[in-house]
N, C-alpha and C positions, 0 to 999 in steps of 0.2 A: 412569624409568617410560616404557614405550612405549605407543602408543595402544591396543594390544590388552589392556592391563591396565586400561583405563578403560571400564566398561560405558556410561557416559554420553557418551562421545566421539562426536560426530556428524560428525567430519571437519574441524571448524573449530577453530582455536587460540584459546582463551579470552583469552590475552594480546593477541592481534592484535585481537580484537573490542573489548577494553578500550581499546586505542590508537585504533582507528577512531572510537569514540564519545567519546574523551577522558574516559573514566570515567563518562560520563553514562548514565542509564537513565530510561525513562519520557519523557513529553512534558509540555510546559507545559500548564497547565489549558485555555487557549484553543485549543489545537491537538489535533484528534482525527483520526486516520486509521484506517480499517478496511481490511480486505483488499481491498475492491472500490472504494475511493476511487481516482479516476482522476487521474493526475499528468501534466502537460504542461510541457515546458521553456519558459521565457520568456527565456532567455539562453543564450549559448554558453559552454562551459567556458573558464575562464582558465588559463593555464599554471601559476599558483601555487596552484591549488586542490588540495585533498586528492583523490587519485585516485578514491575512491569517489563523491565529490560530482560530479566531472567525468564519471564513467561514467553517473551518473543523468541528468545533463543531455544527454549524447549519446544515450542510448537512449530518452529521452522526447520525441523530436521529434513523435511522434504519441502520443495518450493511452495510457498503460499503467496497470494497476491496481497497487496496492502489492504484492499477491501476485506478480504477474508480475515486477516489479522485483526482489523478493527472490529469485525463482527465477533470473533472468538473472544477477544478481550473485553468487549462491551464498552469500548472507548471510541470517541469521535476520531475520524480519519485525521483531523488536524493535530490531535495529540499524538496519535500513532506515528505520524510522519516526523514529529520532533524526536520521539524516542528512537525511531529508525535512523535518523541522522546522527544521533549520539553513537549508536552501535556501529554505523558505517565508518564514522571517524576513528573508532577504536579497532577497526578491521575485524569485528566480531560477526558481521553479516556480509553477504554478497548480494547486491541488487542487480537483477537481470531485467533488461527490457523485454517486454512480451514479444512474441513472434509477430513481425509486421504482416499485415494482410498482403496477400499476393497481388502483384500489380497485374491488372487485367489487360489483355490486349485491346487495341483500338477497336471500337465498335464497327467501324467501316471494314476492317479486316475480317471480323467475325461474320459480317453480313456477306462479304465476298466469298468466304469459304462456304457459307450456308447455301448461297446461290449456285456455286460450283457443284456442290454435292447434289442439289436438286436437279441439275441438268444431267447427271449421270444416269 
């Protein structure tokens, strides 16, 4: 069967993805990554590392989001999160939550300020 016969084929080999993650899917309960979680390397890649782990450490010298890492490596986010969980367990990366959106003041307060300014 060639790749044109499979409508679901996204250009990645499912067997390769299975090998990369060693058959694992999902994340440990205590580990959560979302698309905007920032990842920063805390170590240099070792020669004996899995190539994908080493690539993550190389590209994350400055903070990158999980989505960016996925795009740079050409791997699905689900695979990248498994690899990131490995590196996090080994203390080779640091995961930082993105900056939360500012909490906006109550609409009624804003309207009261606006009306007060209009009266001046």
